[in-house]
Phi, psi and omega in degrees: 000147171268116188234128175261133174258104181267099184108096186261058174269212181300313181290303183297321180294316182293304184290325177296320179295320179297318179295317181294319179298329181278358176105001175289154182272093189251132173241130182262127174262115183218186181204167173061213182298328178298313178297315181301317181292321179296318179295320186279320189234001184086179178257128180245134178238116179273125179231163177301338181263005181125180185265138170259124181240117175259101188215117357284161177242138174285123183210143179203162172254004183240104179305328180296330178293327180284323181079187185293142181231172177282324182212142173246122172263114182271111188239023178278175175292159186300321183286350179265357184299314179302319177294319179299322181301324177283320187289331186275359183307321179294344179276351190261121174252189184301329185247011184291138172249149181240125184236110176280141179238035181281161170272098181162183183238005187253345184298317180303318180293323179295317179291320180297321180296326183272327189246348185103130184298333183291343181266345194254133170255163169274148180203154175204164181209170173222128174195141175261077185225148179206162177289126180260349181164172180306123178077007184231134174243137176246129182236134178239160176075182182241011182268098179220119180207160174226139172232137182210157179180162177296145183293340175262008176067013178281147173295144179213151179294322183291322176294319179295323179296317179290323176301317180295324178297315177296321180297317177299331180278359180080015178270134175295118188223148183212143167254096185290158178296330181225101183293330180289322174300318179295317179300316181288328176299318177291321179298317177305318180294303189289322180297325181281307179301311182294317182294311181293322177298321182292320181280330181272338182059031182240149174286169186299327180300324178282315182304316185280343182267339177270130184299326184291311181286330176296322178296321177298317178302313181298319179297316179299317181299312182294322178296314182295321177298317180298322178295312180301315181294323178294337180265011174089011179273136186276068176273133184282167177297338183268001186302312182297313181296319179294323179292320177296321177297322177296317178298326178293340183268350185285156173304140187301331183272005185293139173226173177255163177298326178301310181299315182293318180296316180295318179297327181272001180073024179261158170301142185231182178266029181306316183296324183276348180252272181297317180299319179293322178301318180290311184296312181291329175295318178297318180298327182267358181075028181248123178289141179226064187297326181287314175297324179296316177301314180297313182300311181294325181294328185262349189296321180296317178296322179296315181292328175295316180298329180271002179076016182275333176221164175235147174268140177301147180290000000 
């Protein structure tokens, strides 16, 4: 398959490298020093099992240069999705599918509104990977997966074709029976893990071992599950407990991109994680006091990072 990776950060870099190593025709959309390094030296992914080197790697900052592809994996941050929807148009041909891999539940609808629902699949992923420097991705742990599917949950040849491409690349991949259930299951995880991590400034090993922060995690999990269920998503009674068990299995030093971005004073996905939990909860009539506390506590720093407010010297 000819696959475009729109956004070659931790997610796009890791999964795109796996696909390219397996022989798929992958073009990376990147920019700046990261793009320059990929063009000059290839894309390198550091993993606990060794380095993956894609050299040479197809890379550009101009989607029109890449042309139409079979699939676009949208791997930018959540607040960049509307802009991405406009930018990827040159990549789209008559049969192209677009798969968002953001942490959140709103990207599929945003892309569908801009590009047409018939082009968009639901998608999510899991990986503890981040940009370590120009042309370099660092990945830790063994948790790497992709889930994708039609938004109406029907089986389709195009979803199966992309699933097979990931499977050939050695990526754990699934077409779930209910993609919305899967999206919300991931949202329950990241909104809780990311929010508590951002306010506590602690990695998961500390968060889960202290009774106080573990209690915050549990409250966030139950609130997010309640919101999803109120919105008609078929989340089971065991979702919160299963998610906490998953958090217990992560490497002790694991953090989320939300936590790292806030700590570094960068714009983050706060609105799509904690903010979405609060906003979608209000729309559904479900109280989310723990997510609300986290969201409000971090909002001033987020607006400062975006240049919307300044702190006095």
